[in-house]
RODOFI-902573 format. One record per atom (N, C-alpha, C): residue number from 1; x, y, z. Coordinates in pm, whole numbers, m for minus. Last residue first. Layout:
REM RODOFI-902573
<r NUM; <X; Y; Z>>
...
REM end
This chain:
REM RODOFI-902573
<r 213; <1518; 2308; 1482>>
<r 213; <1571; 2448; 1441>>
<r 213; <1684; 2478; 1414>>
<r 212; <1205; 2153; 1513>>
<r 212; <1357; 2129; 1498>>
<r 212; <1417; 2263; 1399>>
<r 211; <980; 2026; 1749>>
<r 211; <1061; 2107; 1624>>
<r 211; <1181; 2157; 1638>>
<r 210; <886; 1701; 1706>>
<r 210; <1018; 1844; 1799>>
<r 210; <1008; 1915; 1697>>
<r 209; <731; 1449; 1669>>
<r 209; <660; 1581; 1609>>
<r 209; <734; 1740; 1706>>
<r 208; <727; 1232; 1694>>
<r 208; <786; 1266; 1810>>
<r 208; <732; 1425; 1821>>
<r 207; <598; 1126; 1430>>
<r 207; <572; 1073; 1583>>
<r 207; <615; 1162; 1704>>
<r 206; <797; 1245; 1237>>
<r 206; <647; 1273; 1271>>
<r 206; <575; 1237; 1428>>
<r 205; <1033; 1116; 1340>>
<r 205; <1013; 1249; 1309>>
<r 205; <860; 1300; 1380>>
<r 204; <952; 873; 1221>>
<r 204; <989; 852; 1375>>
<r 204; <1005; 1035; 1409>>
<r 203; <895; 915; 984>>
<r 203; <781; 864; 1076>>
<r 203; <857; 843; 1160>>
<r 202; <1144; 1001; 873>>
<r 202; <1017; 1085; 845>>
<r 202; <920; 1032; 954>>
<r 201; <1382; 862; 854>>
<r 201; <1358; 915; 990>>
<r 201; <1233; 997; 946>>
<r 200; <1391; 776; 565>>
<r 200; <1376; 676; 660>>
<r 200; <1319; 746; 796>>
<r 199; <1301; 1103; 379>>
<r 199; <1381; 980; 462>>
<r 199; <1322; 893; 525>>
<r 198; <1171; 1328; 358>>
<r 198; <1156; 1268; 242>>
<r 198; <1211; 1107; 259>>
<r 197; <1242; 1503; 585>>
<r 197; <1094; 1442; 587>>
<r 197; <1086; 1351; 458>>
<r 196; <1497; 1521; 554>>
<r 196; <1441; 1464; 646>>
<r 196; <1326; 1413; 648>>
<r 195; <1528; 1687; 279>>
<r 195; <1605; 1490; 327>>
<r 195; <1529; 1460; 456>>
<r 194; <1388; 1898; 360>>
<r 194; <1373; 1773; 263>>
<r 194; <1381; 1628; 294>>
<r 193; <1554; 2013; 531>>
<r 193; <1446; 1961; 557>>
<r 193; <1325; 1865; 471>>
<r 192; <1787; 2037; 386>>
<r 192; <1806; 1960; 495>>
<r 192; <1661; 1932; 507>>
<r 191; <1667; 2238; 169>>
<r 191; <1752; 2100; 164>>
<r 191; <1728; 2000; 272>>
<r 190; <1673; 2419; 338>>
<r 190; <1520; 2369; 313>>
<r 190; <1569; 2234; 244>>
<r 189; <1937; 2475; 384>>
<r 189; <1834; 2487; 520>>
<r 189; <1706; 2387; 456>>
<r 188; <2002; 2541; 150>>
<r 188; <2066; 2434; 190>>
<r 188; <1951; 2405; 366>>
<r 187; <1857; 2787; 94>>
<r 187; <1828; 2648; 8>>
<r 187; <1916; 2525; 48>>
<r 186; <1938; 2957; 279>>
<r 186; <1824; 2932; 228>>
<r 186; <1803; 2791; 169>>
<r 185; <2216; 2998; 178>>
<r 185; <2161; 2889; 273>>
<r 185; <2030; 2841; 345>>
<r 184; <2154; 3092; m105>>
<r 184; <2231; 2980; m84>>
<r 184; <2204; 2904; 86>>
<r 183; <2060; 3345; m35>>
<r 183; <1979; 3224; m110>>
<r 183; <2024; 3102; m78>>
<r 182; <2089; 3512; 314>>
<r 182; <2140; 3463; 153>>
<r 182; <2070; 3354; 92>>
<r 181; <2008; 3577; 540>>
<r 181; <2144; 3520; 546>>
<r 181; <2189; 3476; 364>>
<r 180; <1690; 3589; 587>>
<r 180; <1821; 3718; 547>>
<r 180; <1977; 3693; 558>>
<r 179; <1547; 3379; 604>>
<r 179; <1583; 3424; 506>>
<r 179; <1686; 3563; 449>>
<r 178; <1581; 3107; 842>>
<r 178; <1607; 3298; 848>>
<r 178; <1646; 3299; 670>>
<r 177; <1319; 2927; 877>>
<r 177; <1439; 2914; 780>>
<r 177; <1455; 3103; 811>>
<r 176; <1188; 2668; 1127>>
<r 176; <1227; 2821; 1076>>
<r 176; <1328; 2821; 1036>>
<r 175; <987; 2388; 1204>>
<r 175; <1109; 2459; 1132>>
<r 175; <1079; 2624; 1118>>
<r 174; <741; 2393; 1312>>
<r 174; <791; 2310; 1311>>
<r 174; <973; 2331; 1272>>
<r 173; <603; 2732; 1506>>
<r 173; <637; 2632; 1352>>
<r 173; <746; 2520; 1382>>
<r 172; <514; 2833; 1706>>
<r 172; <450; 2776; 1659>>
<r 172; <485; 2650; 1544>>
<r 171; <771; 3076; 1686>>
<r 171; <739; 2983; 1781>>
<r 171; <623; 2872; 1784>>
<r 170; <703; 3155; 1475>>
<r 170; <824; 3121; 1489>>
<r 170; <830; 3028; 1586>>
<r 169; <441; 3340; 1506>>
<r 169; <488; 3231; 1369>>
<r 169; <649; 3141; 1385>>
<r 168; <559; 3489; 1716>>
<r 168; <485; 3403; 1717>>
<r 168; <463; 3272; 1609>>
<r 167; <760; 3671; 1556>>
<r 167; <779; 3589; 1678>>
<r 167; <676; 3489; 1712>>
<r 166; <551; 3791; 1362>>
<r 166; <657; 3692; 1316>>
<r 166; <692; 3577; 1402>>
<r 165; <211; 3787; 1432>>
<r 165; <368; 3842; 1462>>
<r 165; <450; 3774; 1424>>
<r 164; <m73; 3736; 1185>>
<r 164; <25; 3686; 1322>>
<r 164; <171; 3746; 1317>>
<r 163; <m151; 4013; 1018>>
<r 163; <m54; 3935; 1027>>
<r 163; <m65; 3848; 1169>>
<r 162; <m266; 4311; 1065>>
<r 162; <m334; 4164; 1021>>
<r 162; <m297; 4045; 1045>>
<r 161; <m78; 4457; 1072>>
<r 161; <m157; 4442; 1187>>
<r 161; <m245; 4281; 1176>>
<r 160; <95; 4392; 880>>
<r 160; <144; 4405; 958>>
<r 160; <54; 4326; 1062>>
<r 159; <m81; 4586; 696>>
<r 159; <m96; 4454; 653>>
<r 159; <m34; 4375; 782>>
<r 158; <m41; 4839; 828>>
<r 158; <m180; 4768; 814>>
<r 158; <m177; 4634; 782>>
<r 157; <192; 4892; 755>>
<r 157; <172; 4866; 912>>
<r 157; <68; 4788; 926>>
<r 156; <203; 4904; 505>>
<r 156; <264; 4811; 564>>
<r 156; <224; 4748; 706>>
<r 155; <77; 5160; 471>>
<r 155; <37; 5014; 381>>
<r 155; <59; 4886; 477>>
<r 154; <248; 5340; 583>>
<r 154; <142; 5317; 647>>
<r 154; <88; 5165; 600>>
<r 153; <487; 5289; 426>>
<r 153; <488; 5261; 524>>
<r 153; <379; 5212; 629>>
<r 152; <384; 5186; 71>>
<r 152; <417; 5266; 156>>
<r 152; <418; 5220; 320>>
<r 151; <399; 5077; m242>>
<r 151; <370; 5015; m112>>
<r 151; <405; 5165; m28>>
<r 150; <382; 5122; m496>>
<r 150; <248; 5164; m444>>
<r 150; <263; 5102; m330>>
<r 149; <597; 4864; m579>>
<r 149; <531; 4941; m646>>
<r 149; <424; 4971; m559>>
<r 148; <872; 4770; m329>>
<r 148; <720; 4733; m415>>
<r 148; <685; 4847; m433>>
<r 147; <1013; 4819; m143>>
<r 147; <1069; 4841; m271>>
<r 147; <951; 4833; m343>>
<r 146; <879; 4784; 127>>
<r 146; <912; 4945; 60>>
<r 146; <948; 4933; m90>>
<r 145; <968; 4536; 133>>
<r 145; <827; 4560; 128>>
<r 145; <852; 4698; 59>>
<r 144; <1241; 4535; 193>>
<r 144; <1180; 4417; 86>>
<r 144; <1087; 4484; 79>>
<r 143; <1243; 4695; 447>>
<r 143; <1318; 4716; 311>>
<r 143; <1276; 4635; 162>>
<r 142; <1105; 4518; 609>>
<r 142; <1022; 4645; 555>>
<r 142; <1142; 4693; 444>>
<r 141; <1275; 4291; 637>>
<r 141; <1101; 4280; 585>>
<r 141; <1104; 4428; 531>>
<r 140; <1503; 4378; 720>>
<r 140; <1496; 4321; 603>>
<r 140; <1357; 4303; 560>>
<r 139; <1368; 4487; 993>>
<r 139; <1464; 4596; 901>>
<r 139; <1427; 4513; 792>>
<r 138; <1300; 4240; 1118>>
<r 138; <1216; 4334; 1051>>
<r 138; <1274; 4408; 1007>>
<r 137; <1512; 3968; 992>>
<r 137; <1468; 4075; 1050>>
<r 137; <1327; 4143; 1050>>
<r 136; <1273; 3668; 864>>
<r 136; <1412; 3773; 836>>
<r 136; <1388; 3871; 956>>
<r 135; <1192; 3355; 816>>
<r 135; <1178; 3439; 870>>
<r 135; <1308; 3556; 835>>
<r 134; <953; 3121; 711>>
<r 134; <1053; 3176; 648>>
<r 134; <1036; 3297; 767>>
<r 133; <807; 2841; 854>>
<r 133; <803; 2964; 823>>
<r 133; <921; 3042; 812>>
<r 132; <676; 2505; 789>>
<r 132; <787; 2567; 786>>
<r 132; <726; 2757; 789>>
<r 131; <555; 2198; 930>>
<r 131; <534; 2305; 909>>
<r 131; <638; 2412; 909>>
<r 130; <333; 1914; 896>>
<r 130; <475; 1986; 943>>
<r 130; <447; 2129; 900>>
<r 129; <112; 1791; 838>>
<r 129; <197; 1700; 918>>
<r 129; <311; 1802; 1040>>
<r 128; <m181; 1990; 827>>
<r 128; <m110; 1968; 776>>
<r 128; <11; 1868; 871>>
<r 127; <m431; 2116; 957>>
<r 127; <m451; 2021; 831>>
<r 127; <m352; 1958; 782>>
<r 126; <m323; 2293; 1171>>
<r 126; <m405; 2165; 1228>>
<r 126; <m424; 2087; 1089>>
<r 125; <m314; 2513; 1061>>
<r 125; <m169; 2438; 1099>>
<r 125; <m185; 2317; 1101>>
<r 124; <m484; 2724; 1007>>
<r 124; <m473; 2611; 938>>
<r 124; <m398; 2499; 928>>
<r 123; <m581; 2898; 1161>>
<r 123; <m568; 2798; 1196>>
<r 123; <m537; 2676; 1129>>
<r 122; <m551; 3188; 1009>>
<r 122; <m680; 3088; 991>>
<r 122; <m655; 2989; 1066>>
<r 121; <m296; 3243; 1075>>
<r 121; <m403; 3318; 1097>>
<r 121; <m532; 3246; 1095>>
<r 120; <m126; 3071; 1023>>
<r 120; <m161; 3040; 1168>>
<r 120; <m261; 3166; 1198>>
<r 119; <m135; 3128; 739>>
<r 119; <m171; 2950; 766>>
<r 119; <m208; 3005; 945>>
<r 118; <m119; 3280; 477>>
<r 118; <m265; 3308; 599>>
<r 118; <m285; 3152; 716>>
<r 117; <m10; 3161; 272>>
<r 117; <43; 3317; 359>>
<r 117; <m62; 3294; 480>>
<r 116; <103; 2858; 243>>
<r 116; <m45; 2887; 250>>
<r 116; <46; 3016; 338>>
<r 115; <206; 2643; 23>>
<r 115; <233; 2770; 31>>
<r 115; <106; 2832; 97>>
<r 114; <247; 2323; 101>>
<r 114; <138; 2374; 57>>
<r 114; <174; 2518; 91>>
<r 113; <416; 2028; m72>>
<r 113; <452; 2161; 62>>
<r 113; <302; 2233; m30>>
<r 112; <494; 1695; m16>>
<r 112; <412; 1769; m20>>
<r 112; <387; 1936; m2>>
<r 111; <661; 1357; m41>>
<r 111; <656; 1457; 59>>
<r 111; <569; 1610; m58>>
<r 110; <620; 1132; m178>>
<r 110; <645; 1128; m91>>
<r 110; <680; 1252; 21>>
<r 109; <415; 1074; m511>>
<r 109; <485; 1199; m449>>
<r 109; <529; 1137; m305>>
<r 108; <328; 913; m692>>
<r 108; <401; 848; m604>>
<r 108; <516; 980; m517>>
<r 107; <90; 1020; m820>>
<r 107; <241; 1006; m900>>
<r 107; <340; 992; m831>>
<r 106; <m119; 1010; m611>>
<r 106; <m99; 894; m793>>
<r 106; <21; 927; m843>>
<r 105; <m12; 1235; m502>>
<r 105; <17; 1114; m465>>
<r 105; <m1; 1000; m574>>
<r 104; <m110; 1424; m712>>
<r 104; <25; 1429; m668>>
<r 104; <99; 1290; m574>>
<r 103; <m354; 1418; m676>>
<r 103; <m264; 1413; m801>>
<r 103; <m139; 1365; m804>>
<r 102; <m389; 1438; m408>>
<r 102; <m455; 1347; m443>>
<r 102; <m387; 1292; m617>>
<r 101; <m351; 1693; m412>>
<r 101; <m273; 1606; m322>>
<r 101; <m311; 1476; m327>>
<r 100; <m530; 1862; m545>>
<r 100; <m403; 1864; m548>>
<r 100; <m314; 1772; m506>>
<r 99; <m767; 1820; m433>>
<r 99; <m737; 1720; m558>>
<r 99; <m619; 1728; m604>>
<r 98; <m739; 1951; m195>>
<r 98; <m771; 1796; m206>>
<r 98; <m728; 1718; m331>>
<r 97; <m694; 2181; m265>>
<r 97; <m579; 2141; m198>>
<r 97; <m604; 1957; m248>>
<r 96; <m963; 2249; m366>>
<r 96; <m864; 2271; m467>>
<r 96; <m695; 2176; m396>>
<r 95; <m1098; 2241; m119>>
<r 95; <m1143; 2151; m205>>
<r 95; <m1012; 2136; m325>>
<r 94; <m979; 2464; m30>>
<r 94; <m974; 2321; 50>>
<r 94; <m968; 2226; m30>>
<r 93; <m1073; 2671; m184>>
<r 93; <m934; 2651; m194>>
<r 93; <m924; 2463; m137>>
<r 92; <m1387; 2631; m98>>
<r 92; <m1337; 2594; m242>>
<r 92; <m1173; 2579; m258>>
<r 91; <m1357; 2665; 157>>
<r 91; <m1393; 2561; 127>>
<r 91; <m1345; 2509; m12>>
<r 90; <m1224; 2985; 150>>
<r 90; <m1183; 2868; 232>>
<r 90; <m1223; 2735; 197>>
<r 89; <m1438; 3131; 19>>
<r 89; <m1326; 3096; m59>>
<r 89; <m1276; 3014; m8>>
<r 88; <m1701; 3180; 187>>
<r 88; <m1716; 3135; 71>>
<r 88; <m1590; 3070; m32>>
<r 87; <m1592; 3281; 413>>
<r 87; <m1662; 3130; 426>>
<r 87; <m1695; 3057; 302>>
<r 86; <m1445; 3459; 345>>
<r 86; <m1376; 3339; 423>>
<r 86; <m1444; 3224; 375>>
<r 85; <m1642; 3620; 345>>
<r 85; <m1587; 3625; 197>>
<r 85; <m1503; 3479; 242>>
<r 84; <m1760; 3707; 610>>
<r 84; <m1832; 3603; 466>>
<r 84; <m1762; 3581; 341>>
<r 83; <m1482; 3764; 676>>
<r 83; <m1567; 3650; 768>>
<r 83; <m1695; 3590; 634>>
<r 82; <m1514; 4061; 608>>
<r 82; <m1417; 3975; 554>>
<r 82; <m1454; 3777; 551>>
<r 81; <m1800; 4160; 686>>
<r 81; <m1779; 4076; 536>>
<r 81; <m1655; 4024; 471>>
<r 80; <m1687; 4182; 968>>
<r 80; <m1815; 4032; 901>>
<r 80; <m1800; 4028; 754>>
<r 79; <m1456; 4334; 908>>
<r 79; <m1438; 4200; 950>>
<r 79; <m1576; 4113; 925>>
<r 78; <m1425; 4602; 716>>
<r 78; <m1495; 4519; 762>>
<r 78; <m1480; 4344; 772>>
<r 77; <m1105; 4601; 628>>
<r 77; <m1189; 4727; 749>>
<r 77; <m1341; 4709; 793>>
<r 76; <m1240; 4550; 329>>
<r 76; <m1068; 4580; 368>>
<r 76; <m1181; 4675; 490>>
<r 75; <m1420; 4477; 160>>
<r 75; <m1380; 4396; 206>>
<r 75; <m1295; 4437; 364>>
<r 74; <m1448; 4655; m69>>
<r 74; <m1542; 4611; 24>>
<r 74; <m1547; 4532; 183>>
<r 73; <m1188; 4669; m172>>
<r 73; <m1288; 4804; m67>>
<r 73; <m1379; 4754; m20>>
<r 72; <m1175; 4425; m271>>
<r 72; <m1087; 4460; m137>>
<r 72; <m1124; 4584; m88>>
<r 71; <m1300; 4403; m476>>
<r 71; <m1370; 4315; m381>>
<r 71; <m1300; 4384; m265>>
<r 70; <m1198; 4599; m646>>
<r 70; <m1364; 4626; m579>>
<r 70; <m1380; 4537; m486>>
<r 69; <m961; 4441; m695>>
<r 69; <m974; 4589; m637>>
<r 69; <m1077; 4596; m555>>
<r 68; <m1048; 4192; m797>>
<r 68; <m999; 4215; m669>>
<r 68; <m1028; 4337; m602>>
<r 67; <m1345; 4132; m948>>
<r 67; <m1244; 4261; m970>>
<r 67; <m1196; 4230; m828>>
<r 66; <m1380; 3820; m1067>>
<r 66; <m1425; 3873; m947>>
<r 66; <m1284; 3983; m952>>
<r 65; <m1554; 3834; m1416>>
<r 65; <m1427; 3774; m1323>>
<r 65; <m1467; 3851; m1234>>
<r 64; <m1761; 3898; m1571>>
<r 64; <m1737; 3747; m1537>>
<r 64; <m1637; 3699; m1476>>
<r 63; <m1696; 4157; m1625>>
<r 63; <m1672; 4086; m1696>>
<r 63; <m1661; 3928; m1717>>
<r 62; <m1672; 4190; m1272>>
<r 62; <m1641; 4254; m1367>>
<r 62; <m1613; 4196; m1536>>
<r 61; <m1827; 4204; m947>>
<r 61; <m1815; 4129; m1068>>
<r 61; <m1770; 4170; m1217>>
<r 60; <m1893; 4369; m772>>
<r 60; <m1738; 4316; m745>>
<r 60; <m1719; 4239; m894>>
<r 59; <m2168; 4401; m739>>
<r 59; <m2083; 4500; m811>>
<r 59; <m1936; 4461; m805>>
<r 58; <m2261; 4234; m416>>
<r 58; <m2304; 4285; m569>>
<r 58; <m2221; 4392; m608>>
<r 57; <m2131; 3998; m248>>
<r 57; <m2119; 4115; m291>>
<r 57; <m2142; 4211; m384>>
<r 56; <m2288; 3763; m306>>
<r 56; <m2236; 3814; m147>>
<r 56; <m2200; 3969; m133>>
<r 55; <m2289; 3715; m578>>
<r 55; <m2375; 3705; m514>>
<r 55; <m2416; 3792; m385>>
<r 54; <m2052; 3714; m578>>
<r 54; <m2073; 3808; m673>>
<r 54; <m2215; 3811; m640>>
<r 53; <m1920; 3508; m473>>
<r 53; <m1887; 3621; m438>>
<r 53; <m1994; 3754; m480>>
<r 52; <m2060; 3274; m646>>
<r 52; <m2118; 3326; m468>>
<r 52; <m2059; 3428; m448>>
<r 51; <m1933; 3317; m895>>
<r 51; <m2071; 3363; m909>>
<r 51; <m2114; 3338; m726>>
<r 50; <m1662; 3314; m860>>
<r 50; <m1730; 3383; m945>>
<r 50; <m1874; 3382; m862>>
<r 49; <m1574; 3034; m739>>
<r 49; <m1602; 3153; m666>>
<r 49; <m1666; 3259; m735>>
<r 48; <m1498; 2880; m980>>
<r 48; <m1583; 2862; m900>>
<r 48; <m1677; 2933; m795>>
<r 47; <m1430; 3094; m1272>>
<r 47; <m1369; 3027; m1159>>
<r 47; <m1497; 2988; m1051>>
<r 46; <m1523; 3197; m1513>>
<r 46; <m1538; 3027; m1492>>
<r 46; <m1496; 2943; m1376>>
<r 45; <m1263; 3435; m1500>>
<r 45; <m1362; 3394; m1512>>
<r 45; <m1399; 3235; m1531>>
<r 44; <m1107; 3430; m1168>>
<r 44; <m1163; 3435; m1264>>
<r 44; <m1275; 3375; m1355>>
<r 43; <m1111; 3285; m886>>
<r 43; <m1157; 3450; m869>>
<r 43; <m1182; 3459; m1023>>
<r 42; <m983; 3069; m922>>
<r 42; <m1130; 3075; m883>>
<r 42; <m1204; 3244; m896>>
<r 41; <m762; 3168; m996>>
<r 41; <m833; 3037; m1047>>
<r 41; <m936; 3083; m1020>>
<r 40; <m672; 3311; m704>>
<r 40; <m670; 3374; m874>>
<r 40; <m793; 3307; m956>>
<r 39; <m672; 3090; m531>>
<r 39; <m758; 3212; m521>>
<r 39; <m764; 3281; m636>>
<r 38; <m459; 2958; m630>>
<r 38; <m563; 2913; m653>>
<r 38; <m677; 3000; m610>>
<r 37; <m233; 3133; m609>>
<r 37; <m275; 3108; m717>>
<r 37; <m375; 3021; m728>>
<r 36; <m242; 3123; m304>>
<r 36; <m279; 3225; m388>>
<r 36; <m322; 3231; m529>>
<r 35; <m186; 2877; m275>>
<r 35; <m301; 2896; m238>>
<r 35; <m303; 3051; m289>>
<r 34; <15; 2643; m456>>
<r 34; <18; 2752; m438>>
<r 34; <m151; 2818; m402>>
<r 33; <213; 2330; m382>>
<r 33; <49; 2402; m398>>
<r 33; <49; 2507; m374>>
<r 32; <502; 2183; m499>>
<r 32; <426; 2263; m415>>
<r 32; <294; 2346; m455>>
<r 31; <624; 1913; m510>>
<r 31; <510; 1972; m562>>
<r 31; <490; 2063; m453>>
<r 30; <1001; 1907; m460>>
<r 30; <894; 1862; m394>>
<r 30; <776; 1975; m478>>
<r 29; <1242; 1940; m598>>
<r 29; <1174; 1828; m633>>
<r 29; <1024; 1803; m556>>
<r 28; <1430; 2148; m557>>
<r 28; <1433; 2031; m448>>
<r 28; <1351; 1919; m510>>
<r 27; <1280; 2332; m701>>
<r 27; <1412; 2324; m734>>
<r 27; <1444; 2143; m697>>
<r 26; <1063; 2375; m537>>
<r 26; <1003; 2312; m620>>
<r 26; <1148; 2263; m693>>
<r 25; <1232; 2494; m303>>
<r 25; <1120; 2384; m284>>
<r 25; <1084; 2296; m379>>
<r 24; <1254; 2739; m401>>
<r 24; <1319; 2673; m434>>
<r 24; <1324; 2531; m347>>
<r 23; <1000; 2855; m435>>
<r 23; <1062; 2826; m591>>
<r 23; <1177; 2718; m564>>
<r 22; <934; 2896; m197>>
<r 22; <832; 2750; m273>>
<r 22; <938; 2728; m371>>
<r 21; <1139; 3094; m152>>
<r 21; <1133; 2934; m74>>
<r 21; <1038; 2848; m119>>
<r 20; <1025; 3265; m265>>
<r 20; <1175; 3250; m268>>
<r 20; <1174; 3100; m262>>
<r 19; <805; 3330; m92>>
<r 19; <769; 3296; m298>>
<r 19; <911; 3254; m255>>
<r 18; <889; 3396; 136>>
<r 18; <811; 3278; 116>>
<r 18; <811; 3247; m21>>
<r 17; <1027; 3625; 224>>
<r 17; <1094; 3547; 173>>
<r 17; <1043; 3385; 92>>
<r 16; <906; 3832; 356>>
<r 16; <965; 3762; 439>>
<r 16; <1048; 3631; 380>>
<r 15; <697; 4001; 245>>
<r 15; <840; 4031; 269>>
<r 15; <943; 3969; 359>>
<r 14; <467; 3884; 505>>
<r 14; <485; 3959; 397>>
<r 14; <604; 4025; 387>>
<r 13; <524; 3591; 720>>
<r 13; <511; 3709; 675>>
<r 13; <515; 3813; 528>>
<r 12; <460; 3281; 615>>
<r 12; <586; 3389; 628>>
<r 12; <490; 3491; 623>>
<r 11; <474; 2906; 545>>
<r 11; <420; 3024; 523>>
<r 11; <549; 3125; 574>>
<r 10; <436; 2581; 422>>
<r 10; <527; 2715; 407>>
<r 10; <433; 2813; 420>>
<r 9; <325; 2253; 518>>
<r 9; <299; 2390; 522>>
<r 9; <423; 2470; 533>>
<r 8; <349; 1935; 393>>
<r 8; <423; 2060; 457>>
<r 8; <356; 2170; 445>>
<r 7; <253; 1610; 431>>
<r 7; <221; 1755; 410>>
<r 7; <285; 1862; 455>>
<r 6; <354; 1286; 292>>
<r 6; <390; 1419; 402>>
<r 6; <301; 1550; 354>>
<r 5; <169; 1108; 102>>
<r 5; <259; 1195; 110>>
<r 5; <245; 1293; 231>>
<r 4; <31; 789; 228>>
<r 4; <19; 886; 238>>
<r 4; <147; 1003; 258>>
<r 3; <214; 480; 100>>
<r 3; <208; 602; 195>>
<r 3; <165; 733; 165>>
<r 2; <27; 184; m69>>
<r 2; <134; 343; m111>>
<r 2; <145; 396; 58>>
<r 1; <60; m115; 8>>
<r 1; <m14; 8; 20>>
<r 1; <101; 103; 15>>
REM end
């Protein structure tokens, strides 16, 4: 009987280097599920979220697709609206995840990674066997984010306020990968995690479930 693939969640606050880490996991041969890309597909023309989101938030669907800018204006700063949106989108994303997991398991994958930006914010870590948080000092994070087009310190502060603090993510994660030390060091650290979770010690480690740092 085939062993179920180990499900590894990858997360990190804005500007911490999570997207780079996801690409490095792909280079290491790990299939990566991108939750943000899944949401984009759900909001695109023909996507499963278009009709229910359009009914819940009139005026946000344009040319058959959810206009994310319009939607953002409706739910930003409105906890009740955001919760209503999450109630529509999260089950659809989980269903998409299940299809991905089944497809990769059928191909014989031993380890799967799930790029989940709001892992701890939504309590989603319980759905995975282990978690990695990508972390960097706050000054590095700020410098990276403020280089983005249209980003301001005020916007960054608002985003940080909605995210679980980095120190709390590091405390709750099984693996912490610092990204302020260079891409090669990050790659090497990820490679060691992949070796552990893909190798013969994986089952023993999962039973013990002790954070490795």
